[in-house]
C-alpha positions in Angstrom: 13.3 0.8 10.9 10.2 1.4 8.7 6.6 1.1 10.5 4.6 -1.2 7.7 0.8 -1.5 7.7 -1.2 -4.5 6.1 -3.5 -3.6 2.8 -6.1 -5.7 4.2 -8.3 -6.0 0.7 -5.8 -8.8 0.1 -6.5 -10.8 2.8 -8.9 -12.8 1.5 -6.3 -14.5 -1.3 -4.2 -14.9 1.9 -1.2 -12.8 -0.4 -0.1 -9.7 1.4 0.7 -6.7 0.2 3.4 -4.3 2.9 3.0 -0.5 2.5 5.9 0.9 4.0 6.3 5.0 4.7 7.5 5.7 1.5 4.8 3.9 -0.7 3.4 0.5 -1.7 6.0 -2.4 -2.6 5.9 -4.4 -5.2 2.9 -6.6 -5.4 3.7 -10.4 -5.0 4.8 -12.0 -8.4 4.3 -15.9 -9.7 7.5 -17.4 -10.4 8.0 -18.4 -13.8 6.5 -21.9 -14.7 9.5 -24.4 -15.4 8.5 -26.9 -17.5 9.4 -30.4 -17.3 9.5 -30.2 -13.6 6.6 -31.1 -11.0 6.3 -28.6 -8.8 7.3 -28.5 -4.9 6.5 -26.8 -1.1 9.6 -24.1 -1.9 8.3 -23.1 -5.6 5.4 -21.4 -3.2 7.8 -19.0 -1.2 7.9 -16.1 -4.0 10.5 -14.4 -2.0 12.0 -15.9 1.4 10.2 -15.5 4.0 7.0 -14.4 1.7 4.8 -17.2 1.2 2.3 -16.8 -1.9 0.0 -19.8 -0.8 -1.7 -19.3 -4.2 1.3 -21.0 -5.6 0.9 -24.1 -4.3 -0.5 -25.5 -7.2 -3.9 -28.1 -6.8 -1.4 -31.5 -7.6 1.2 -30.3 -4.9 -1.6 -29.9 -2.4 -3.4 -33.0 -3.7 0.0 -34.8 -3.2 0.5 -33.6 0.3 -1.1 -36.0 3.2 -4.8 -35.9 4.0 -5.1 -35.2 7.2 -7.5 -37.8 9.3 -9.7 -37.2 11.9 -9.7 -34.2 14.2 -6.1 -33.5 12.6 -4.9 -30.4 10.7 -2.3 -30.0 8.0 -0.4 -26.5 8.7 2.8 -25.2 6.6 5.0 -23.3 9.2 5.9 -20.0 8.3 9.6 -19.7 7.6 10.7 -16.7 8.9 13.0 -13.8 7.8 16.3 -14.3 5.7 17.4 -11.5 6.8 17.6 -8.5 9.9 15.9 -5.4 10.1 19.4 -3.8 9.5 20.0 -6.1 6.4 21.9 -8.5 7.4 21.8 -12.3 6.0 20.8 -14.6 8.9 22.6 -18.2 8.4 21.0 -20.9 7.0 20.8 -22.9 10.1 19.4 -19.8 12.0 16.6 -19.7 9.4 15.8 -23.5 9.4 16.1 -23.3 13.7 13.7 -20.8 13.8 11.2 -22.6 11.0 11.5 -25.6 13.5 10.4 -23.5 16.6 8.2 -21.3 14.7 4.9 -20.5 16.3 2.7 -19.5 13.2 1.7 -21.5 10.2 -0.6 -21.7 7.1 -3.8 -24.1 7.7 -3.4 -26.2 4.0 -5.9 -29.0 4.8 -8.7 -29.7 7.9 -9.3 -33.3 8.9 -12.9 -34.7 8.3 -13.8 -34.5 12.1 -11.9 -31.7 13.1 -14.3 -29.3 14.7 -17.0 -31.6 14.7 -17.2 -32.3 18.4 -20.1 -30.1 19.7 -19.3 -30.4 23.5 -15.8 -29.4 23.0 -16.0 -26.6 20.4 -20.1 -25.2 20.9 -18.8 -22.2 18.8 -17.5 -23.8 16.0 -14.4 -24.1 14.5 -11.5 -22.4 15.5 -10.0 -22.1 11.9 -10.4 -23.0 9.1 -8.6 -23.8 5.4 -6.4 -21.3 3.7 -5.8 -19.0 7.5 -2.9 -18.2 9.3 -3.2 -19.6 12.6 -0.5 -19.6 15.7 0.3 -22.7 17.7 2.3 -24.2 20.7 6.1 -24.1 19.3 6.7 -27.5 19.4 2.9 -28.7 19.0 2.4 -31.5 16.5 4.3 -33.9 14.4 7.1 -32.4 11.8 7.6 -33.8 8.5 9.7 -32.7 5.5 8.1 -33.0 1.9 8.9 -31.5 -1.2 11.5 -29.4 -0.2 9.7 -27.7 2.9 8.6 -28.6 6.7 4.6 -29.4 7.1 3.1 -30.1 10.4 0.3 -31.9 11.7 -1.7 -31.1 14.7 -4.8 -32.0 16.7 -7.6 -29.4 15.9 -7.5 -28.2 19.7 -4.1 -27.2 19.6 -4.9 -24.1 17.7 -4.1 -21.1 19.8 -5.6 -18.3 17.6 -6.1 -17.1 14.0 -4.2 -13.9 12.8 -4.0 -11.7 9.5 -0.5 -11.4 8.9 2.7 -13.6 9.9 4.6 -10.9 10.3 2.9 -9.4 13.2 3.6 -12.2 15.6 7.8 -11.9 16.6 9.2 -15.1 18.2 11.3 -14.8 21.4 14.7 -16.7 21.1 
């Protein structure tokens, strides 16, 4: 098992490079654009389970539901498709882990989120383009364009994180 450290210079763009002891990995490459097709959420995953949020095109993000009031639109982290030993996990297992995930990427924030000064005296707990943690079954889940998204209330965010790979789920 190799230890990884995060190259934080990529953090502002929310696209992370992982360096192993043997040297840096290949940078995340954008997927080739297909002509004549509309982009979908599955296209944002460049290498399962690595999400490149920059690949979520404006038209796709615009087509996603806009959270109303104090709600936040989250794209759950999919998790790994294979074990550290190289064994590929069945699709059912990966999907089960995605449903019970506790980590996600903030896509949109509603207009009233974190505006209550009594409830949030220090300001917003998170903002768009951040990785966050939330309770296992928090929010409303639904499918859109090849992936699951969730809408959570602003007070359901537990913390912000730099890299979803740092969080290990209990099964």
